[in-house]
N, C-alpha and C positions, 0 to 999 in steps of 0.2 A: 206633624204631632210632635210635642215636647213636653217635659214636666216640668218647665219653668213658669209658673204663675205665680199671680199675686194674691194674698191672703191678708185681708185687713191693711192694705194698702203697703205691704211690705213683700219685695220679690222672695219666692220660695223655690229652692230645688228640691224636687218631690217632696219631702216633709221636712226639711231643715231650712230656716232661714238664711238667707245669702248674707245678712249683715252679721250673724252669729258666726260663720265660717272666717268673713273678713276679720273681724275681731280678734279670733284665735289664731289665725295662719298669718294676717297683715296682706296688704296689696302691693303689686298687682298678683292675680293669680288665675289660673286657667280651672275653671268647674265643669266636670263632666257626670251626666245623669246616667247611672246605669241602667235604670228603668227603659229609658229612651234609646240608648245603644242598645239593648234587648230586643224591644220591640221592633226597632228599624230593621234588624238583621233577618226577624221571623218574617216581619211582612213582605221583606225583597225575598227571600227563598221562596215563601208560600205562593208569591206571584206566578212561579215559574212551576207550579206543580203539573204534573203531565210529562215531565221531560226529563230526561237523565240530564243530571246539571251537576256543577260543582261551582258554589259560589267562592270565589276567592276576593276574600277582602284586600284591596290597595293600600299595602302597609304606608305608603309615602302621606297620606292623608294625616295619620297621627299613630306615631309609634310606642306611644306609652304601653308599657308592659301590662298594666291592668286592663286598659281596651284590649290588645292583643289578646291576651287569655281569655276575657269574655268571649270573643268571636271563637277563638280555637275550641273553647268548651261547648260552644254549640254546633258544632261540625262544621266549620267554616275552614275553607284553603284561605291560600295567601298568595299574593301578588307582591313581588318582591322588586327592586331595581339596583340593588347593592348588596357588597358581602356583609354588611354591616344590618340590613334588613332582613338577610338569612340569619344572621347571629340571633338577632332580637325574637324572629320567628322561632326557630328551634328552641329558646329558652323560653319562650311563652308556651311550649306545647305542641306546636302544629307538628304533625308528621311529615317528614320530607316529602312524600308522594303526594301532599296536599299543597305542595308550593311550586309557582310558576316563577320562571325569573325572566322579566322583560329589561327593557333598558338598552340604551344605544350604547353604551361605553364601557362593556364590560372588562375588566383587566383579567390578567392569567392566574392571579392568586385567587380572583373571585369564582372564575370559572373551576378552577381545582377544589376550591372548597365545596360548590355546588354540586359538582360531580362526586366529590366522596360523601356527600351527604346523601345522593340519592333523590334528587328533587325529581318532581313529574315531567317538566320539560322547560328547555330553553325556548323562548321566544326571540330569533335570531334576527337581528336588524340589517345585516349585511354579508357579502360572500366573504369579505375578508373575516367576519367573525366567525362564521361557519366555518373555514377552513383553519381557523384557529381552536375553536372547540374540538373539532375533529384531531387535530394535532394533540390538544391536552389529553384527551380521551384515550390517545394512543400509548402517551406516555404514562399513564395512569392505569393502564390495561382495564377501561370502562369503555362503557357503549352509553354515547351522549343522546337523549331522547330529544327531539327539536321541533320546534314548529317555527316557519318563517312569517316573520310579521309582513304581512300584504299592506301596503298603500293603496287603499282604493280611492284616492285623489275624491273624497267625498267632503263638501263644506258642510262643517259641522254648525256655523254660525253662533259661532262663540268669539270669546277675547283671543286676538291674534297670538297673543303669547301662550296661551293653553289648547290651541288647534295644532292638531298634529296629523292629521289624514290628506292634506293635500299634497301635490308635488313638491312643491316649493319648500315643504318642512322636511327636517333631517331626518325623520324616522321612517323606517320600514324599508320595504324594497317594492318599487313600482310594480303595479300590477302587471304591466306588459312584458315586466323581467321575472314575473313569478314561477312560468313553466319552466324556464331554463335553470333558474335557481333550485327548485324541488330536483330536477334533472340530475343537477350537481351533486345535491345534498344525498340521493337517493343511492349515488355511484362511490359515495364516501365509505371507508371501511370501518370507521368507527363512530359513525353517526346512524340512529334510529329516526326516520321520518314517522313523526306521530301526530303531526297537528298543524292546522294553520290560524293565523292569528290576525285580529286589525285592533287599531285604537286611533278613534277619529278625533279626539279631543276630551274637554273636560267642562262642565258647566253647562251641559247641551239640556235646553228646555223644550224640546220638542222630538218626537218619536222617528218623523221622517227620516233624517241623517242615519240613524240607527238599519231602518227598513232599506234603504240604498246601499249602504255600506254590505249589509247582509246579502243583498242582491248580487252583487259583484263576487261576493267570496263563493258564494253556492255555485257558480257556474264554473269556477276554476276548481272547487272540491271534484264535481263531476268530472270535468275533463282529466283531472290526476287520476282517478278511480276508473278512468278509461284506459289510461297508461299504465295500470298496474301501481301504482303509489296510493296506499291506502291510509287515508286520512281518518284518525280516530277523534280527535279533540278539534272543536271548533271554537274559538276564544276569540269573544265579541269584545274584549275590553271592557271599559268602564265609562265614565262620562256624564252619567245623568245628571243632572243639575237638581238645586234646592233653590228654595224661596229666600232670597236675601232681603227684597225690598216688593218689586211688583210682578217678579217674573212668576210664569204660569207653566212649570214642568208637566209633563203628562202625567196620568196616575198610574202608578206601577202596573195595576192589571194592563191598561192600554199597552206600556211599554215592552212587557214583557210578553202580553199576547200576540203582538205583531212579530217577535221573534219565534215564538213556538208555534205559529201558522205557519212559517217559512221552512222549520226544521223538522215538523211532525212526520214527514215521509224519507228522512235522512238519517241514516245509522249511524249518529255522531253523539259524543257527548259534550253537550255545552258548557264552557267556561265563561263566566262573567265576572269584572271585576270592580265592584263598586267600592267607592271611597266615601267620597264627599256626601253623598246620600245616604250613608249609613252613619256617620260623624257629624257633618255639619252642624245640624241642628239642636245635635246632644250636646253641646259645650257650650259656654260662653267665657269672656272673659272679664272679671272683675276689677276695677281700677277707683281710684280716690281721687277726687279735686284737691289740686294742690292751691290754685288761683284763680279767681275770676279776673282778666283784664280787659279792660273796656278802651278800646283805641278810637280814634279819630272815624276811620272807616269801618272796622269790624270788631267784633266782641270775641274774645278768646278764652275757652275753657283748659287751663292746663292742668293736666292731669299726669299720674304718676305710670301710666303705661305709655311706650311709645313704639315707634317704628320697629326698633330692634326685638320687641315683644309681638307685635302683631304687623307683619310688613304687606299685609295683603291690599289695604288701602294706598299704600305708597307705591306699590309696584304695579298693580293693576287698577289704581282708581276704584277700587273695589267699595262696593257699599255695605255698611254694616249698621242694621238699627242700634242704637243707642237709648237707654232706658233706665230710667232711676231706679235705684233699689230701693228707698222709699219713696211711694208714689203720694198722690194728693192733689188737690188743686193748687197748683202755682203758675205764676206768670211764665210765658213763654218768650224765649228770645232765641235771635239767629245768631249761631257763634259758629267758629272753628274750634274744634275739639283735637287739642295738640299735646304732643308729649314734650318730654325735658329735651329730646335729641336736639343737638346744634345742626340740623337740616330743616330748611324750609320746607322738605318733603314729608316732614315727621308730623303726619296727622292721621287721627282718626274718622275723622269728617270735616268736611267744608260747608260751610253756609246752612247748619243744619239747624232747624227749629227743634228746640229743646226746653225741657223746664229750666228755670232760672235756678241757679245750683251757688252752693255757698263753699268754701273751704271745709273738707273733711266729708262731704257728700260722696255717696258711693254710686258709682255708673256699671251698669252692664252693657258690653259690648255683645251683641248678641250674634248666633250663629257662628261662632268662633271655634266649633270642634273640628274642623277640617284646616289645614295647611295654617295652623295657628302656631302653637309650640314649636312644631317641627321645623317650622322657617326662621325661629326666633336666634337671635345671636347676643353676643356680649360687646356689642358696638358700644364706643364711648365708656368701656369697662363697666357696663350694667350686668350683674349678677342675672341669670336668668331666672323667672318666675318658678312659683309652686305650681304643681297640678294638684287637683283636688277630685274625688269623685264620691257623690253621694248615693247611697242604697237606703233605700226607707228613709228613715229616722236619724240614719247615721252618715257621719263622713269622714274620709279616710284620705291623707295626703299620700297621693301615688307618686310624687315626684317632688321631694324637698327641694324649698328655694337654695340657689345658691349663695354663698358668702363669699365675701373678697377673696380669702385664701384659695377658692376655687379657679380665681380668676388667672393664677399664677402657677397653679398646679399643672408639672408637666413642663415647666420652662426650666432653663438654666443657663448659668453665666458661663463663657468661653475661660480659660484658665487666665488669659491676660487681663480681665476685668476682675479677677478675684483677689483683689489688692485692698 
């Protein structure tokens, strides 16, 4: 459910015509619906009613300050994977005690930052990381709250680039090594063992992989409790998928219900880390047609948004619906929708049936609220696009469009070239 709908053949975001925003802001730009973001969080949180939980939004999906602030004000926690995301979260108003630090490659300065901030816990990915966190806590005269990320070897049945719960993946500690890992953590002087974590992948469209992972973790928690190691938090990660094309993810009540049923007899606080499911369908990328190029074999619709603006189609061959901002009865053509980047992989859609367009027409790339702007770059020296949020009948630029001067900001010439 989202708030992007047609009124009199014009696409609106809530009560604002998308074409009006394009005329004032320029293209390309990302556009987010405040009402959709708020509704998605409320629905997700309500699905877990009846169990002690902390919903921690996965910051990596979309780190715009307006998006972060909206969720923080709703009582949400935050799942982070870098010092930069910790900074963004604190700036957006998240209490440190509602922040969980995941990620396989935490650096010393990032660990120190999190310890000094007083986060809820580190999700530890290796024995080496555990030892380093203990050392840094000793130096800073702190105690580090940790959970071990256990790899349950569950197939999430998703794209291999975003599957994270198999033995061959780089993430977590193998389940057969978890008991020795916890024994080591429990013996460390500056570490407090508080939880257990897992994350099996992203864009998962069935409940069974979550159920299988939870079954494996429950057995480990019980065994640890028998050994006197008190696990208080169980972090099930995120990964619930959304509909991009014809996917059928389970209803929130089914997904949450299967977890609640297994945990209702266990004295644990559940942590869940939704990202894409909260923001994915709450945002679109608006782009303008530059040219229609008719070739001998293919038609190409050349637009002003490229792979540097939205990487998912190029990186994952991911599908995003593409809709005209001005609808109406139009002839359909089959075309590749491509950007201006000098790469054959610069496309938003391949062999897509779309209405016949002309130069100047606006297109909306749907379901672009997650892993859109956050994965964008300045490749080919293209300034990053604007981000806009609509609330009711008003729109607000929540990240200004970069200018050419931003491209060289921070660069400097060595003295031997200053002649």
